[in-house]
SELOTOR-414703 format. One record per residue (C-alpha): x, y, z. Coordinates in steps of 0.05 Angstrom, whole numbers, padded with zeros to 5 digits, always signed. Last residue first. Layout:
XYZ/...
//
This chain:
-00144-00158+00308/-00212-00122+00308/-00240-00145+00374/-00174-00151+00410/-00152-00084+00382/-00218-00054+00403/-00207-00079+00473/-00140-00045+00476/-00172+00018+00447/-00221+00018+00505/-00164+00011+00554/-00131+00070+00520/-00193+00112+00527/-00197+00096+00601/-00124+00118+00610/-00141+00183+00574/-00199+00196+00620/-00156+00182+00681/-00103+00230+00654/-00154+00285+00645/-00181+00275+00715/-00112+00276+00745/-00098+00340+00706/-00161+00371+00735/-00141+00348+00804/-00073+00380+00793/-00109+00445+00777/-00148+00442+00841/-00086+00425+00881/-00047+00483+00853/-00021+00513+00918/+00036+00463+00926/+00069+00482+00861/+00084+00423+00817/+00146+00382+00835/+00203+00379+00786/+00236+00330+00737/+00170+00317+00702/+00182+00243+00695/+00151+00224+00629/+00084+00189+00620/+00068+00176+00548/+00007+00191+00507/-00007+00156+00442/+00008+00088+00471/-00011+00019+00449/+00018-00046+00425/+00038-00076+00490/+00035-00037+00554/+00099-00019+00589/+00100-00010+00665/+00110+00061+00691/+00163+00062+00745/+00152+00058+00819/+00193+00102+00865/+00154+00164+00850/+00196+00223+00873/+00179+00267+00814/+00108+00254+00791/+00083+00197+00749/+00014+00201+00719/-00005+00140+00678/-00011+00130+00604/+00016+00067+00570/+00084+00057+00542/+00107+00008+00488/+00084+00040+00423/+00110+00107+00447/+00181+00084+00449/+00209+00144+00486/+00276+00170+00464/+00323+00174+00523/+00332+00232+00572/+00269+00215+00609/+00293+00144+00622/+00248+00093+00590/+00213+00045+00639/+00231-00028+00630/+00296-00016+00666/+00258-00002+00730/+00291+00058+00764/+00318+00048+00834/+00389+00036+00811/+00387+00102+00775/+00381+00123+00703/+00385+00197+00689/+00443+00194+00640/+00450+00267+00623/+00425+00309+00566/+00464+00372+00547/+00417+00430+00557/+00348+00435+00525/+00313+00451+00589/+00348+00394+00626/+00292+00394+00677/+00241+00389+00621/+00261+00317+00609/+00250+00305+00535/+00202+00266+00491/+00231+00252+00423/+00239+00285+00354/+00218+00352+00381/+00163+00404+00384/+00159+00431+00455/+00093+00460+00478/+00069+00520+00518/-00004+00530+00534/-00032+00598+00552/-00108+00601+00558/-00110+00546+00612/-00177+00514+00599/-00187+00526+00525/-00114+00514+00510/-00116+00447+00547/-00179+00429+00509/-00144+00446+00443/-00084+00403+00460/-00125+00344+00480/-00167+00354+00417/-00104+00348+00375/-00089+00280+00406/-00159+00254+00390/-00162+00287+00321/-00095+00261+00296/-00036+00307+00304/+00010+00328+00248/+00075+00367+00254/+00104+00426+00216/+00174+00452+00232/+00194+00520+00203/+00239+00528+00142/+00191+00525+00083/+00227+00557+00024/+00259+00491+00006/+00190+00465-00013/+00202+00456-00087/+00138+00434-00121/+00098+00370-00116/+00055+00396-00060/+00095+00367-00003/+00078+00305+00037/+00053+00301+00108/+00070+00235+00142/+00018+00198+00183/+00038+00139+00226/-00014+00084+00223/-00083+00091+00255/-00111+00058+00317/-00074+00090+00375/-00051+00148+00332/-00123+00172+00336/-00181+00189+00291/-00246+00202+00328/-00269+00262+00287/-00234+00269+00220/-00211+00342+00220/-00139+00322+00236/-00098+00376+00271/-00040+00409+00236/+00013+00436+00284/+00057+00493+00261/+00123+00524+00280/+00159+00590+00293/+00101+00633+00267/+00119+00699+00234/+00056+00710+00192/+00095+00688+00130/+00111+00622+00165/+00038+00612+00180/+00020+00621+00106/+00078+00579+00079/+00062+00521+00125/-00011+00520+00104/+00010+00518+00031/+00059+00461+00045/+00002+00421+00075/-00040+00428+00012/-00108+00460+00014/-00180+00452+00039/-00164+00403+00095/-00129+00395+00162/-00141+00446+00216/-00085+00490+00239/-00053+00507+00306/+00003+00559+00300/+00066+00556+00343/+00084+00626+00368/+00132+00682+00350/+00081+00715+00305/+00013+00682+00313/-00017+00742+00349/+00006+00794+00296/-00016+00746+00241/-00088+00744+00265/-00119+00752+00196/-00074+00697+00167/-00063+00696+00092/-00102+00639+00061/-00106+00563+00069/-00091+00563+00143/-00151+00518+00157/-00166+00556+00221/-00172+00622+00186/-00147+00648+00233/-00093+00607+00266/-00103+00578+00336/-00046+00597+00381/+00006+00554+00416/+00062+00579+00461/+00133+00561+00442/+00189+00510+00440/+00225+00484+00379/+00272+00425+00386/+00332+00430+00433/+00385+00386+00399/+00356+00399+00329/+00376+00350+00274/+00318+00303+00289/+00271+00363+00285/+00282+00369+00210/+00256+00439+00192/+00210+00442+00131/+00191+00385+00085/+00172+00312+00090/+00127+00330+00148/+00126+00289+00212/+00068+00255+00248/+00057+00269+00321/+00050+00225+00382/+00028+00268+00441/+00071+00276+00503/+00039+00293+00570/+00083+00297+00632/+00123+00356+00606/+00104+00403+00663/+00030+00390+00654/+00004+00443+00702/+00036+00489+00679/+00072+00490+00612/+00112+00433+00581/+00061+00400+00535/+00104+00354+00492/+00089+00347+00418/+00132+00289+00395/+00155+00264+00327/+00145+00197+00293/+00200+00167+00250/+00209+00187+00177/+00205+00136+00122/+00251+00161+00067/+00234+00142-00004/+00163+00160+00012/+00149+00220-00032/+00183+00188-00092/+00142+00125-00084/+00078+00164-00078/+00093+00200-00142/+00109+00134-00176/+00044+00104-00152/+00004+00165-00173/+00037+00161-00241/+00017+00089-00248/-00055+00106-00228/-00057+00162-00279/-00031+00115-00333/-00085+00065-00317/-00137+00120-00320/-00111+00144-00387/-00116+00072-00410/-00189+00070-00389/-00201+00135-00426/-00173+00104-00489/-00218+00043-00480/-00278+00088-00472/-00325+00118-00420/-00288+00083-00364/-00328+00034-00321/-00291-00027-00350/-00225+00000-00325/-00244+00001-00252/-00186+00041-00222/-00195+00047-00147/-00171+00108-00107/-00184+00103-00032/-00186+00164+00012/-00172+00158+00085/-00208+00195+00141/-00227+00135+00182/-00296+00135+00152/-00270+00122+00083/-00277+00173+00027/-00280+00134-00039/-00251+00161-00104/-00269+00123-00167/-00225+00117-00228/-00260+00095-00291/-00226+00147-00335/-00291+00186-00342/-00299+00186-00267/-00228+00211-00256/-00241+00269-00304/-00304+00286-00265/-00264+00286-00200/-00212+00332-00231/-00267+00381-00252/-00297+00379-00182/-00230+00398-00150/-00229+00376-00077/-00185+00315-00090/-00132+00357-00125/-00093+00323-00181/-00036+00361-00214/+00020+00312-00196/-00024+00254-00218/-00033+00281-00288/-00103+00288-00317/-00107+00267-00390/-00093+00316-00447/-00151+00358-00469/-00213+00354-00514/-00249+00301-00473/-00306+00296-00523/-00274+00246-00569/-00220+00206-00532/-00152+00230-00552/-00110+00201-00607/-00037+00216-00596/-00035+00177-00531/-00005+00116-00562/-00034+00052-00534/-00004+00020-00473/+00026-00049-00480/+00098-00025-00476/+00083+00005-00409/+00073-00064-00379/+00021-00079-00327/-00030-00026-00346/-00051-00062-00409/-00070-00122-00366/-00126-00086-00332/-00154-00059-00398/-00151-00129-00428/-00183-00168-00372/-00254-00141-00374/-00266-00146-00449/-00230-00213-00448/-00286-00241-00405/-00337-00233-00461/-00293-00252-00519/-00310-00326-00509/-00382-00310-00532/-00430-00365-00508/-00437-00332-00440/-00494-00363-00400/-00510-00422-00445/-00468-00478-00417/-00464-00447-00348/-00539-00450-00340/-00547-00399-00285/-00583-00414-00220/-00647-00375-00212/-00675-00331-00157/-00632-00269-00167/-00647-00273-00242/-00719-00256-00228/-00761-00293-00280/-00778-00344-00227/-00814-00291-00188/-00818-00311-00116/-00874-00291-00069/-00840-00262-00008/-00807-00309+00042/-00814-00288+00114/-00756-00307+00158/-00763-00304+00233/-00811-00363+00235/-00760-00412+00208/-00796-00473+00183/-00757-00538+00183/-00744-00572+00116/-00789-00633+00108/-00753-00697+00127/-00721-00741+00074/-00752-00809+00062/-00769-00799-00011/-00702-00768-00032/-00722-00712-00079/-00665-00664-00063/-00618-00724-00059/-00623-00730-00134/-00572-00674-00138/-00519-00726-00126/-00462-00708-00078/-00391-00705-00106/-00334-00686-00060/-00297-00623-00080/-00274-00608-00009/-00322-00548-00006/-00375-00596-00032/-00385-00604-00107/-00457-00613-00130/-00474-00670-00176/-00517-00684-00237/-00479-00633-00278/-00418-00677-00268/-00446-00724-00322/-00412-00791-00314/-00348-00828-00334/-00317-00763-00363/-00273-00765-00424/-00332-00760-00472/-00347-00689-00446/-00277-00666-00461/-00228-00660-00405/-00179-00603-00395/-00214-00564-00340/-00246-00627-00310/-00177-00657-00299/-00151-00593-00268/-00212-00589-00222/-00207-00661-00198/-00132-00659-00193/-00132-00601-00144/-00190-00625-00102/-00183-00691-00066/-00110-00703-00083/-00086-00635-00057/-00140-00637-00004/-00102-00693+00031/-00045-00647+00050/+00024-00660+00023/+00073-00640+00076/+00149-00636+00087/+00155-00562+00072/+00194-00537+00012/+00237-00476-00004/+00222-00438-00068/+00255-00374-00041/+00197-00325-00050/+00143-00378-00047/+00165-00397+00023/+00148-00464+00055/+00119-00490-00009/+00081-00555-00001/+00114-00617-00028/+00089-00660-00086/+00102-00734-00089/+00161-00778-00068/+00213-00754-00118/+00194-00681-00111/+00145-00638-00150/+00130-00570-00120/+00170-00520-00163/+00172-00543-00236/+00115-00594-00236/+00067-00552-00195/+00086-00490-00234/+00074-00524-00300/+00006-00549-00279/-00017-00481-00253/+00008-00447-00316/-00030-00497-00359/-00093-00481-00319/-00084-00408-00335/-00075-00427-00408/-00141-00465-00405/-00171-00403-00374/-00152-00362-00435/-00190-00414-00476/-00254-00374-00459/-00310-00424-00453/-00345-00371-00410/-00382-00409-00355/-00342-00473-00356/-00278-00434-00362/-00297-00392-00303/-00315-00454-00263/-00249-00487-00278/-00208-00426-00261/-00246-00418-00196/-00228-00488-00175/-00155-00480-00197/-00151-00419-00151/-00182-00457-00093/-00135-00517-00098/-00085-00502-00042/-00015-00531-00051/+00006-00513+00021/+00032-00445+00001/+00073-00408+00053/+00098-00336+00046/+00051-00299+00092/+00047-00225+00074/+00078-00229+00005/+00071-00166-00036/+00010-00157-00080/-00002-00082-00070/-00063-00100-00029/-00021-00146+00012/-00013-00221+00005/-00033-00281+00048/-00022-00356+00040/+00020-00339-00020/-00013-00356-00086/+00038-00396-00127/+00091-00379-00179/+00103-00313-00141/+00089-00261-00196/+00049-00308-00240/+00005-00327-00181/-00005-00254-00163/-00025-00241-00235/-00073-00300-00232/-00104-00274-00168/-00118-00206-00200/-00148-00241-00260/-00192-00283-00215/-00217-00220-00180/-00235-00187-00246/-00267-00248-00278/-00309-00261-00217/-00328-00188-00213/-00357-00195-00284/-00389-00263-00277/-00444-00253-00226/-00484-00315-00243/-00487-00340-00172/-00453-00404-00192/-00400-00361-00226/-00395-00319-00163/-00379-00383-00125/-00321-00396-00172/-00297-00324-00163/-00299-00337-00088/-00254-00397-00084/-00192-00353-00086/-00214-00326-00018/-00172-00381+00013/-00109-00346-00008/-00112-00293+00046/-00119-00219+00034/-00081-00160+00062/-00096-00089+00085/-00137-00105+00146/-00203-00090+00180/-00226-00039+00128/-00276+00012+00155/-00339+00020+00113/-00369-00041+00146/-00366-00010+00216/-00407-00060+00258/-00386-00120+00216/-00315-00094+00211/-00284-00101+00141/-00242-00153+00105/-00218-00136+00035/-00237-00171-00030/-00198-00138-00086/-00214-00136-00160/-00260-00102-00150/-00271-00071-00082/-00316-00126-00055/-00322-00124+00021/-00374-00070+00032/-00427-00069-00022/-00410-00133-00058/-00407-00171+00007/-00471-00138+00031/-00509-00160-00031/-00479-00229-00023/-00504-00235+00049/-00576-00221+00029/-00570-00265-00033/-00543-00322+00009/-00599-00315+00060/-00653-00314+00007/-00620-00374-00026/-00623-00413+00039/-00695-00394+00049/-00712-00420-00020/-00695-00492+00001/-00679-00533-00061/-00637-00584-00024/-00576-00591-00068/-00576-00523-00102/-00600-00487-00039/-00546-00524+00000/-00496-00500-00052/-00514-00427-00042/-00515-00428+00034/-00455-00475+00033/-00410-00427-00004/-00427-00370+00043/-00406-00412+00103/-00348-00438+00061/-00309-00373+00065/-00319-00350+00137/-00257-00368+00177/-00207-00358+00121/-00231-00316+00063/-00296-00282+00045/-00291-00224+00094/-00314-00202+00162/-00277-00176+00223/-00317-00180+00287/-00276-00232+00323/-00310-00259+00386/-00381-00249+00362/-00430-00265+00417/-00472-00328+00408/-00472-00341+00482/-00452-00415+00482/-00414-00425+00417/-00378-00358+00422/-00367-00335+00351/-00307-00328+00304/-00301-00292+00237/-00358-00243+00240/-00422-00244+00199/-00448-00191+00152/-00519-00165+00143/-00491-00094+00152/-00546-00067+00195/-00570-00134+00224/-00502-00161+00243/-00513-00235+00233/-00533-00273+00296/-00599-00300+00268/-00563-00327+00207/-00510-00361+00250/-00565-00393+00291/-00601-00419+00229/-00538-00453+00204/-00527-00487+00271/-00600-00511+00272/-00594-00535+00200/-00533-00578+00216/-00570-00609+00275/-00633-00623+00235/-00594-00652+00176/-00561-00702+00222/-00623-00724+00259/-00667-00735+00197/-00647-00809+00191/-00669-00834+00122/-00600-00861+00109/-00581-00827+00043/-00624-00767+00060/-00596-00758+00129/-00524-00767+00105/-00535-00718+00048/-00563-00667+00098/-00503-00678+00143/-00452-00671+00087/-00485-00610+00055/-00505-00575+00121/-00438-00577+00157/-00400-00516+00133/-00434-00464+00177/-00403-00483+00244/-00331-00486+00221/-00342-00431+00170/-00363-00384+00226/-00303-00401+00268/-00310-00432+00336/-00311-00407+00407/-00317-00431+00479/-00270-00490+00480/-00272-00534+00542/-00301-00595+00507/-00234-00630+00496/-00189-00681+00529/-00246-00731+00521/-00225-00773+00581/-00239-00715+00627/-00313-00716+00613/-00355-00685+00559/-00337-00676+00486/-00346-00745+00452/-00311-00806+00480/-00289-00847+00420/-00281-00796+00364/-00261-00741+00413/-00292-00677+00388/-00265-00609+00367/-00294-00542+00346/-00354-00550+00391/-00416-00547+00348/-00465-00489+00345/-00533-00511+00369/-00538-00451+00414/-00547-00487+00480/-00492-00536+00461/-00493-00610+00446/-00471-00604+00374/-00403-00636+00389/-00439-00699+00411/-00461-00709+00338/-00391-00722+00310/-00389-00794+00331/-00458-00806+00303/-00436-00777+00236/-00376-00824+00236/-00419-00885+00244/-00466-00858+00191/-00408-00850+00143/-00382-00920+00158/-00451-00948+00140/-00450-00906+00077/-00382-00934+00059/-00408-01005+00066/-00468-00991+00023/-00471-01064-00003/-00418-01064-00058/-00409-01133-00089/-00436-01109-00156/-00375-01064-00163/-00392-01054-00237/-00457-01063-00274/-00472-00990-00289/-00517-00985-00228/-00459-01011-00187/-00414-00956-00215/-00464-00902-00195/-00472-00933-00125/-00397-00935-00116/-00390-00863-00139/-00442-00838-00089/-00411-00881-00034/-00342-00850-00048/-00372-00781-00044/-00406-00799+00021/-00342-00828+00050/-00301-00768+00027/-00352-00719+00055/-00350-00755+00122/-00275-00756+00119/-00255-00689+00088/-00313-00641+00099/-00336-00669+00166/-00269-00687+00195/-00242-00618+00178/-00300-00582+00211/-00305-00626+00273/-00231-00621+00284/-00203-00683+00316/-00188-00709+00386/-00165-00781+00388/-00187-00845+00422/-00199-00880+00355/-00269-00905+00340/-00267-00892+00265/-00226-00951+00243/-00201-00959+00171/-00172-01025+00147/-00225-01068+00114/-00276-01018+00090/-00223-00968+00070/-00181-01020+00035/-00241-01047-00004/-00259-00977-00025/-00187-00965-00048/-00187-01028-00090/-00252-01008-00123/-00224-00939-00138/-00158-00965-00165/-00196-01010-00214/-00243-00953-00233/-00189-00902-00248/-00233-00862-00294/-00208-00795-00265/-00277-00783-00234/-00274-00850-00197/-00205-00839-00169/-00224-00769-00148/-00285-00799-00113/-00240-00838-00066/-00185-00786-00053/-00208-00759+00014/-00215-00830+00041/-00144-00847+00020/-00115-00782+00046/-00147-00789+00114/-00124-00859+00130/-00166-00859+00195/-00112-00842+00246/-00150-00778+00262/-00111-00723+00228/-00148-00658+00214/-00131-00633+00284/-00058-00634+00262/-00064-00564+00232/-00086-00538+00300/-00016-00544+00328/+00040-00572+00285/+00059-00625+00336/+00125-00660+00325/+00115-00728+00292/+00097-00793+00326/+00034-00766+00359/-00004-00760+00294/+00024-00806+00242/+00052-00772+00180/+00073-00825+00130/+00142-00831+00099/+00182-00807+00039/+00224-00756+00078/+00209-00699+00030/+00140-00724+00012/+00110-00730+00082/+00047-00767+00062/-00018-00761+00101/-00065-00800+00146/-00021-00861+00156/-00046-00926+00125/-00012-00913+00077/+00050-00869+00076/+00106-00894+00029/+00074-00937-00025/+00002-00912-00021/+00022-00839-00014/+00075-00847-00068/+00023-00879-00114/-00026-00822-00103/+00023-00765-00117/+00056-00794-00179/-00011-00821-00204/-00041-00752-00197/+00016-00722-00237/+00008-00773-00292/-00067-00761-00295/-00057-00685-00299/-00006-00696-00355/-00057-00738-00392/-00106-00680-00387/-00052-00632-00412/-00038-00676-00472/-00112-00682-00487/-00121-00607-00483/-00065-00597-00532/-00094-00650-00579/-00163-00618-00574/-00133-00553-00597/-00132-00492-00553/-00169-00433-00582/-00130-00369-00579/-00136-00317-00524/-00110-00250-00545/-00035-00245-00540/+00000-00234-00475/+00025-00173-00439/+00064-00187-00376/+00048-00190-00302/+00037-00146-00242/-00033-00121-00233/-00040-00053-00203/-00090-00027-00153/-00068+00036-00120/-00095+00040-00050/-00091+00113-00031/-00081+00132+00041/-00077+00192+00085/-00123+00243+00052/-00104+00277-00013/-00130+00347-00001/-00086+00366+00057/-00030+00323+00032/-00005+00253+00045/+00004+00195-00002/+00013+00125+00027/+00028+00068-00020/+00000+00000+00000/
//
């Protein structure tokens, strides 16, 4: 993320660029090429599967670097990741229906016999309810579906529903986890003992993720309808209903983790990636499988909010459920790569194409999708455990558009797997996509999902042993037959009184599932969205600018000339497909949506503008300046209150001043400082207080400097902003030479600025010290001494040393205090510094006022601590 700072360009612009190279227009891939790639998929699957069977079975997973099986308890614990392992030959069960889909009937039959003969489900082991449901229960049901299909075709005539019996046994072992007042399942269960009692070694958890509780309905409903026992579907539906009831009613979003007993949201960030992803997926797919209109109503309600708050095409950024206009983080995790595929099922193809293209460019940049990456596509978490979600979305987009471009994307996935992940004993997860180092793991989902979607991508209809249109894919890509929706012994769906279904109009696209074979017959359709984005990647791809767009009549807007409060500039941005969004936290977000430009040429102008803005931002931020300090040194504060301030990239460098700049503060008139000051005679020799906005920071500095001020403090006009919760703010120049500005200019967020204004209001004359660090007033700018003593706690910064304001909380500490201030982690806009002198004895009332202020500030900090816990 590039940060640009000026009075009119608020703190942050997210410039969305897609790193990659120009390629030719998509060309049709021949059947021979597709056949070769399909055969390559089969060879790669055989390499992975055979090595699991030869070196790992009956262990749950293969360790491909050491060529042995991963047995839980015999290998060092990996934490929650190991909760998927239950000593039930996980990889074999997860791979059953993959074998059937890939026409490996002999291997499938052999695998079914092995599972029936060897696998035990009554192990005294604690497993994840979520992972066991989607991988093992889903694998058994998918295997049963394939076995039944083959039996109907005259094969596997010996099969007598053995996998279904095992599935029911496992379902019964998972049911104790649902014994909560809310109906939400415990996150873990002991396969032999359940969740209650000391022998279970679980049942003490109080929270679970939304996806963990909301990704049960497909498997449990299928189990109920296969067996005729409504218990499983009822429990899954109860959990799903509870999550719906607990959605945030204003935003219609759900949080990431929830208390399974009280229903309170524990983590209130909301997105479509880890922790929530498959909850949305299962609402849509449960409607497809079960035909319950209520589930589609819920999905559509959530989807509208996702597109309103989370979707910032092509990005999908987490927000707060109570403050959905406020981003919760500036990075995305790789699990959201499934979402374009879900959007295809929804029929919303355009944003699916855009997000998928962004993901593809990140993949090309790093060879794989990092587990998490920032909004400017840098690595946030470098691992890649061979996740299949991007391949899944690629398959669905190809199925919907028939654009051969997606076949080339699939080819890239294949080549990267073979080049970077293939090892002699299988395929190894990437420990770091930047270095290409491996991790000794090959998760079961690699065989369950990756090869299914890649095979389907390159297969012709005659290559498939059955019609996949007759099945729905679970989140683990297991195949459940759509015929379950009419199972004769299935219970009627429960009635939810809180939801009223309006009369449905089947002509309304919102209430229909798209026919992917007919939806977009023109392969050029997705290309129309990709081309403008891709043209911004490499300057050589940009069209000449000699031919201007008809009606614009002037050269495009340049980034260095842009003013966010200029209506003409905003109109030019609109025509170029660039939107400007004012966020509640005071930031401005620039998003280039090329398809919304008035023409292709205008779209390219927009891309060029965004590139220039990035370059301008890069120039302005070559040097990251540290925070500065505004220290209130007058009576009755005596230097005890220090406010975190943002520096300016121009004017006096306080780090080179031994004494800083000290003076009394005065509010400038006009307060915005955007014109010549009317109270110049008062400002002269003082430090001017200015309000942010209306003009450039450098312009404010020039006006107060002309009036004779010795310094300036710009106070944020965004109410509630604070350095406790916002990143350091640096004020940039105006694009011109700022050598004429010689005074220091600092920036205070609204909360800190309000402290200063309130002090000025109460005491009339307030003196401050502008410096690069908090100082002991007793030295009064003289040579600093080492003030440390044996009595001082070393965790408390000495007054003569720079104060780490991210490690100190606010408490009053007077001279003579023997106890030091204890550090607080992650917070601190106000720091307590030893005053170096006693306040006058006759100022008790004023001291009480200061005590009150300090208590209020401490209370605010505690609130911010809680906010950090809530919002991560």
